[in-house]
C-alpha positions, 0 to 999 in steps of 0.5 A: 184917511189912513186911520179909517181904512186898513193898511192892506187897502191903502196900497190899492190904486182904486182908493180915493186919492186926496189932492194935495191942495184939497180942491179936487179928488181924483177917482179911478173907476173900477168896473164890477162884474155882473152878479147872478142870483145863483152866484149869491144864493149858492154862497160862492165866493165873489171876487169883486176886484181885479186880481191885482187889487186883491193881493193880500186880501182874503175872501171867506165863503159863508160855509167856511164862516158857519163852520168856524162858528161850530154850530154842532157844539152849541148842544152838548152832547150834539143834538140828535137828528129829527127822527122819522115820525110813525105818521106825518099827519094826525088829529090832536084833541085838547080837552079843557074841562071844568073841575069839581070837588067830586073826584068820581065825577071828574074822572068820569067827565074826563073819560067822556071828553077823551071818548068824544075827542077820539070819536072826532078823529083824535089820535092824541089827547091832552088833558089839563093840569090837575084835572081830577082835583080842585086846585087847593092844597087840601084837595091835593092831599086828599085826592092824591094817588099812588100811581105806581101801585095802580088799580084801586090806589090810582083810579085816575090812571086806571081809567086813562089806561083802559080808555087809551087801550079801548080807543087805541089813542095816545093820552097825555094825562094832564097832571094829578097829585101823586103820593110816593115815599111820603111826598107829593108830586105834580105828575103827568102820565103818558099812556100809549095806544095799548094802554101801557104807561109809557112815561111819568113826568114829575113837574120840574119847576115849582110855581113859587111866585109873589106878585104884590097886590096880585097873587102869591103862591108857593107850590113848593110848600105842598109838592116836591120837584121832579128830577127828570126831563121827559121825552117819550116816543109814541105812536104819534111821534116823539113828545117832550112833556112839561107841566105849567110853570115848566113852560117858562124855562126855555132851556127845558124846551131847547133840551127836548128839541135837541133830543129830537122831539116833534111836539112839546105838550104842556098841561097847565093852569095859568091864573088871571094875572099871568095868563093874559100876559104870558100864556100865549106868548110863552107857547109861541116863543117855545114853538118859534125858538125850537121850530116844533109844535107846542100843545097846551091844555088848561082847565076851564075858567071857573069864577067860583073856584078859589083858584081861577084858571085863564083857560085858552088851551092852544095848538101852536105850529113851528112858525109860532102860528096859532093853529087852534085855541079855545075860549075860557070856558069848557071845550074840546077842540080837534086840530091837525098836526103835520110834521112835514112842516118841521123840515120846511120851517127848518130849511127856511130858517136853518137855525140849527146850522147857524148856532154859535157853538164857539160862544155858547152851549146848552149842556144836557146833563142827563144825556152827558152822564149816560 
């Protein structure tokens, strides 16, 4: 028995005392105080044994334990507090569109979709990955635009700017092939409700995969990876931006959450192999892990295309619940975002206060260098 309990407890007369003849065990009763629910929920230290029995024993409150875990050090620099959003509730539109080889038609079609979403009350509109071009290497180069030059050099962004200003909506402009400095980027542009270009996110993680017998794709043979994570303050809150394959990397989402994002928007085009396995799973995981909203938008499924997208654009809530989702075909859906749920969920599951900064850290290199 001595090997089974600590030496500090052996001196207590309340322990089991074996009879030398091993025929009887004598017990000394201990009377415990009644426990109230408030004494438990308030995390008070409970002294369950008489004072004579607790000499040499140390009781630690749960708040002291949490403090010793150093949760504030789990993010370096420390996580920013969730900012007060400009509005608590609003409608978001997801435009899952078909894409053709006619660029002018694609731009016009996206314009019509944004207008329809806005007419149904959307204050934020999300487009799909490569909404203005077929998903082929040749088309990427042929349809690429010089976004920085603007005007006729970038008719897609010119349309997004004009529509966002006219309709007074914020647009997460899916993604499009961008040419800059002799390179191609897979780029998402964010336009504010006054038509201004608020942010430009170049896809950070390139889609280089090889699933034998299913799909092999090397995006890095065409595009250059971006270098900058993107969080942007808009009229509808602080938004973290990702493009398709970016959603697989939880570190990026964690970084966005630590920067105070209310919502993560991923434009995408998962295929018929990875789509049914991972598309919804990843969206719900990013939302649940970080206790925020996640919105995704895919292009519509087209079996006649050389690259067939899975579809199923979605809005996911901070508990990982599916709020709205399309089917594979072309669709525009409107769903409500309620930011008041963020604090409710975080109070119910206070993950930010329970992280183990004494064991692990996520380092935001960009913020640290600043």
